[in-house]
Each structure stands twice: as C-alpha cells, then as structure tokens.
C-alpha atoms as a printed R data frame, in Angstrom:
   type eleno elety resid chain resno       x       y       z
1  ATOM     1    CA   MET     A     1 105.739 180.402 135.182
2  ATOM     2    CA   ALA     A     2 102.538 181.662 133.645
3  ATOM     3    CA   LYS     A     3  99.287 179.739 133.345
4  ATOM     4    CA   ILE     A     4  97.421 179.077 130.058
5  ATOM     5    CA   LYS     A     5  93.729 178.202 129.983
6  ATOM     6    CA   VAL     A     6  92.856 175.894 126.920
7  ATOM     7    CA   THR     A     7  89.166 175.271 125.879
8  ATOM     8    CA   LYS     A     8  88.267 172.707 123.423
9  ATOM     9    CA   VAL     A     9  85.720 174.476 121.017
10 ATOM    10    CA   ARG     A    10  85.606 172.156 117.839
11 ATOM    11    CA   SER     A    11  85.023 168.377 117.555
12 ATOM    12    CA   ASP     A    12  87.896 166.080 116.486
13 ATOM    13    CA   ILE     A    13  85.830 163.987 114.545
14 ATOM    14    CA   LYS     A    14  87.385 163.639 111.020
15 ATOM    15    CA   ARG     A    15  90.722 164.636 112.210
16 ATOM    16    CA   PRO     A    16  93.887 162.814 112.099
17 ATOM    17    CA   GLU     A    17  94.882 160.574 114.600
18 ATOM    18    CA   THR     A    18  97.914 162.640 115.530
19 ATOM    19    CA   GLN     A    19  95.504 165.702 116.609
20 ATOM    20    CA   LYS     A    20  93.225 163.288 118.671
21 ATOM    21    CA   ARG     A    21  96.186 162.192 120.463
22 ATOM    22    CA   THR     A    22  97.261 165.644 121.189
23 ATOM    23    CA   LEU     A    23  94.056 166.620 122.411
24 ATOM    24    CA   LYS     A    24  93.907 163.788 124.679
25 ATOM    25    CA   ALA     A    25  97.348 164.423 126.048
26 ATOM    26    CA   LEU     A    26  96.241 168.213 126.848
27 ATOM    27    CA   GLY     A    27  93.452 166.662 128.847
28 ATOM    28    CA   LEU     A    28  90.700 167.922 126.635
29 ATOM    29    CA   LYS     A    29  87.632 165.235 125.961
30 ATOM    30    CA   LYS     A    30  84.428 167.213 125.482
31 ATOM    31    CA   ILE     A    31  83.463 170.520 123.584
32 ATOM    32    CA   GLY     A    32  83.653 173.340 126.107
33 ATOM    33    CA   GLN     A    33  85.973 171.544 128.725
34 ATOM    34    CA   THR     A    34  88.818 173.890 129.862
35 ATOM    35    CA   VAL     A    35  91.989 172.962 131.303
36 ATOM    36    CA   GLU     A    36  94.944 174.963 132.866
37 ATOM    37    CA   HIS     A    37  98.511 174.183 132.051
38 ATOM    38    CA   ASP     A    38 101.864 176.059 132.705
39 ATOM    39    CA   ASP     A    39 103.314 178.140 129.603
40 ATOM    40    CA   THR     A    40 105.999 175.619 128.606
41 ATOM    41    CA   PRO     A    41 107.519 175.057 125.126
42 ATOM    42    CA   THR     A    42 106.040 171.692 124.965
43 ATOM    43    CA   ILE     A    43 102.556 172.803 125.783
44 ATOM    44    CA   LEU     A    44 102.841 175.698 123.476
45 ATOM    45    CA   GLY     A    45 103.804 173.275 120.628
46 ATOM    46    CA   MET     A    46 100.860 170.819 121.438
47 ATOM    47    CA   ILE     A    47  98.360 173.929 121.342
48 ATOM    48    CA   LYS     A    48 100.165 174.917 118.176
49 ATOM    49    CA   LYS     A    49  99.261 171.699 116.504
50 ATOM    50    CA   VAL     A    50  95.518 171.935 117.338
51 ATOM    51    CA   ASN     A    51  95.059 175.760 117.495
52 ATOM    52    CA   HIS     A    52  91.968 175.318 114.933
53 ATOM    53    CA   LEU     A    53  90.193 173.072 117.583
54 ATOM    54    CA   VAL     A    54  91.036 174.987 120.809
55 ATOM    55    CA   SER     A    55  91.003 178.828 122.275
56 ATOM    56    CA   VAL     A    56  93.520 179.752 124.506
57 ATOM    57    CA   GLU     A    57  93.595 182.393 127.289
58 ATOM    58    CA   THR     A    58  96.592 183.661 129.199
59 ATOM    59    CA   LYS     A    59  96.360 184.557 132.600
C-alpha cells in the first residue's frame, strides 16, 4: 500500500467544526506539521474534505 505525506499549511481558525475534527483525526495540530498515512479510501476522503488546508505528497 502506498504512503501519503500530509502537511498542514493553513490555520483551522474560523473553519467549520467538521473540518477541525477532520484535521484532528488526521493527526494534524500545528501549521507545518507533517504526518504519514496509508493510501486508503477513508484517508483520501478526509484529505479531500480539507484539501484547502493541507498539502499532499505521495511516496
């Protein structure tokens, strides 16, 4: 299974609560923080929901 690097690049201030919870579920707290996840449909759906707040790299 492929890996994906997700980096938080924008703040979640003044964002809907669902987007804040999605970032928390991805493991992102601070701007500039990077986490690595497997390339699963669940993770891809979460990234799609907050794609304007994160940047994504594939390995």
